[in-house]
N, C-alpha and C positions, 0 to 999 in steps of 0.2 A: 504494500500500500504506500509506503514511503517512497518506493521506487517510482511509482506513477506520479506522485507530487513533484519529485525532483525532475523527472523527465518533462512534465508539463511546464515547469519553470525554465528548464534549460532550452526549450525550443524557442527560437526567435520568431517573432511575428512575421507574417507573410510579406510585409513591406520592408523597405530598407531601414536599418537602425540608424538613428540620427544622434549626433552629439548634443550635449546640453546647450540650450540657447544661452547667449551671452548678451548682456546689456551694454557692454563696452565694444560696440561695433567700430571698425575702422572708419575713417572719414570717407564720405561718399566719393566714388570714383566716376560718377556720372556727369560731372561738369555742371552745365546749366540746363540739362534736359529734364523738364518736369515729368514727362512720362516715365523715364528711367528711375527718377527719385520715387515716384509712386510705386512702380514695380518692385523696387528694392524693399520698400516697407512691407508690401504684400508678401514677398518671399520670406522676409524675416518673420512675419507673423505666422506664415504657414510652417516655417521651421519650428517655431514655438509650439504650434499645434501638434506637429509630429512628435516632438519631445514629450509633451503631455500625454499624447496617445500611447506612446511606448510604455511610459510608466503607469498609466492607467491599466494597460493590458497586463503589465508585470504584477502590480498589486492585486488585480482581479484574479489572475491565475494563482497567485500565492494564497489569496483568501479562499478560493474554491478548493484548491488542492489540500490545504491544511484542514478545512472544514470537513471535507470528505474523509481524510485520514482520521480525524477525531471520531466521526460517526462510525466508520468501519472498525476502528480500534476498540471503541466502546462496545459495539455489538459482539465482536469476536471475543473480547475479554469476558463479557457476560456468559457467552456460550462455553468458553473454556472453564470458567469457574463452576457453572452448572453441571458440566460433565466430569467434574473433579479431575481435570486434566493435570493439575499440579502434582498429583501423586504418581505420575507416570515417568518420573525421572528428573534429573537435574536440569536438562534442557527445557523440559516442559514447564518446570517451576520458574525458570528464568523467563520464559515467554509470558507466563501468567503475571509475573511481577513487572516485566519490561513494557508490555503493552500499555498499562495504565500510566507508567512513567512517561512514555512517548506522547500519549494523548494529553497528559497534563502539560508537557513541554509545548506541544503545538497550541494548546489553549492559551498558555502564557504568552507565546509569541504573538498570537492574534490580538490579545487584549493589550499587552504592554507596548507593542509597536503600532497599535491602532491601524492595522492593515486595511480594514474596511473603510475607515475614515480617510486614509491616504488614497485609496482607490477612488473614492468619491471626490476628494480634493483635486486629483489629477484629471479626472473626467470633466469636472467643472472647468478647470483650466483649459482643457482642450476645446470645449464648447465655446468658452469666452474668446479664445484666440481665433477660432474659426469665424465667429460672428464679427469680430473686429476686422479680420482679413476681408470678409465679404463687404463690410461697410467701406473699407478703403478702396476695394475694387470698384464699387458703385460710385465713388466720388468722381466728379467730372474733372478731367485733367486740366490744369490751369494753363494759361498761355505763356507764362514765364516762370522761372525758377523761384523767385521771391514769393510770388503768389502761391505756388505749389507748396512751398515750405510752410507758409502761413496756414494753408488748408490742412496740411498733414500734422501740424503741431498738436491739435487736440487728440489725434489718434496715437501719436507718440506718447503723450501723457497717459492715455488709457492703457497703452501697452505696459508702461512702467508701473501703473497702478495694479494691473493684473499680476505682474511679477511680484510686487510688494505684498499683495494679499496672499498669494501662493506661498511666499517665503515665510510670512508671519504665521499663517495657519500651519504650515509644515512644522516649524520649530515649536509652536504651541502644542501641537499634538505630541511631539516627542518629549516636551518638557513637563507637561502636566497631564494628569488623568482626569481631573475633575472638569476642567474647562473644555477638553477636547471634544466631548460628545455634545456639548451645547452649541457649538458652531454649526451653522447650516450654510451651505453654498460656498464654503471656502472663505467666508468673511473673517477678517481678523480685526481686532479692536485697534483704533487709532489712538496711540498714546502720545501725549504732548510732553 
């Protein structure tokens, strides 16, 4: 059962794996071309969406794999105890003792690392990045670079806000147990 969880996690999703998005992008190389500037922001947002998609998939696979392992391990342990399997030798006793230990470990991993919350957080990040990308694509291309920069500025700010919310919620989930379950939609408090 653990083998299937590990295999599910080891498989790469069907799309190309992307590296983590970065907020410190190099200076634009598109000169004064407003269309290229807009296209560059759309590609950056799609790169963010791909990163969030990959980690959403990863946390989802981890959550499902560990949950199934817990369920199967619990059922098998109950059956082994009911059949008095522990009296069949040292290996059988080790199995009866080891299965509950593994299911306890998997349960601890799920709860302490907030795997389901992380899955939700990254899925919300993917959706928000895709929405932002579509909004920028729908934006009419300006006639000059200065006008295009002015039109794109609110979307750049939204992109950084998305990254900020994701980072704050991610570290809050890891740092606290009490507040992690209260957050909905990847929202993180703004602290002054």
